[in-house]
N, C-alpha and C positions, 0 to 999 in steps of 0.2 A: 561675729566676733572677729576682730582683726588680730592677726598674729604679729608678733614683733619681728623685725628684720633679722635678728639673730637666730630665731627659730627656723626661718626659711633657709638660711644659709647652712644650718646644721643637718638638713635633710640630705641623706646620701643619694647620689645619682645612681640609677639602675645600671648594672653592668651586664655584659653579655656572658651568660653562664652556659650557653649551648654552643657547641662547635658548629659553625655554619656548614662544614663539610659533611657532617653527620645527618643533617636534615635535608640535603638536596637529593633529588632522585638518582642522580648519577647516570652512568651509561646503561645500566640494567633497567632503570625506570624509563629512560627514553626508548629503549628497545621494546618494552612492554606496551607503551603508549602507541608506538608505530604499529606493532602487531595488532593491537585492538582496533586501530583506525583502519588498517587494511582489511581486517575481518569484517568490520561493519560495512565498509564500502562494497565488498564482494557480496555480502548477504542482501544488501539493499538492491544491488544490481540483479541478483538472482530472483528476488521477490518481484521486482518490476517486470522481469521477463515472464514469470509465471502468471502474473495478473494480466499482462498483455495477451498471452496465449489463451487464457480463459475467456477473455472478452471476444477474441476472434472466433473461438469455438461457439460461444453463445450466439454471436451474430450469424454464423453459418447454420446453426440449428434453427434459429428463427426463420431464416430464409428457406430452409428445406421444409419446415412446417407450413409456411405460407404457400409454397409451391404444391405441397400435398393437398392442402385445403382447396386451392384453385383447381387442381386436377379432379378432386372429388366433386366439386361443384359443376365442372364441365361434364363429367360423366353423368351426374344426376340430370342435368339439362338435356343431354342427348337421349337418355332413357325416356324422359317426359316427352320429347319431340317424337320419338318412335312410337309411343303409345297412342298418339292422336293422329287422325287422318287429315287430309287437306281441308275438310270442312270444319275441323275442330272437334269432331265427335270421337268418342273412344272406339277403338277397334274391336272391342269385346262384344260385338253384336251378334 
């Protein structure tokens, strides 16, 4: 359905009913956003430091466990070598 031109002209234009100064964040809103941004940056920085420290500790623990296993294997080999004589027989004769 097509409206007549007179009906279109009679439609009132929307007016600003809200004061733009009341809906802007203002200086307090800016300060809160800056505070939140700084807090998030510091939290992420601390989290990354803790993750890095945990990874280093895990690597060191793995290295120590590998060294302990190698030492245990060496001790076991030395005990086996001592229990046999030059001919390869057991000493328990």
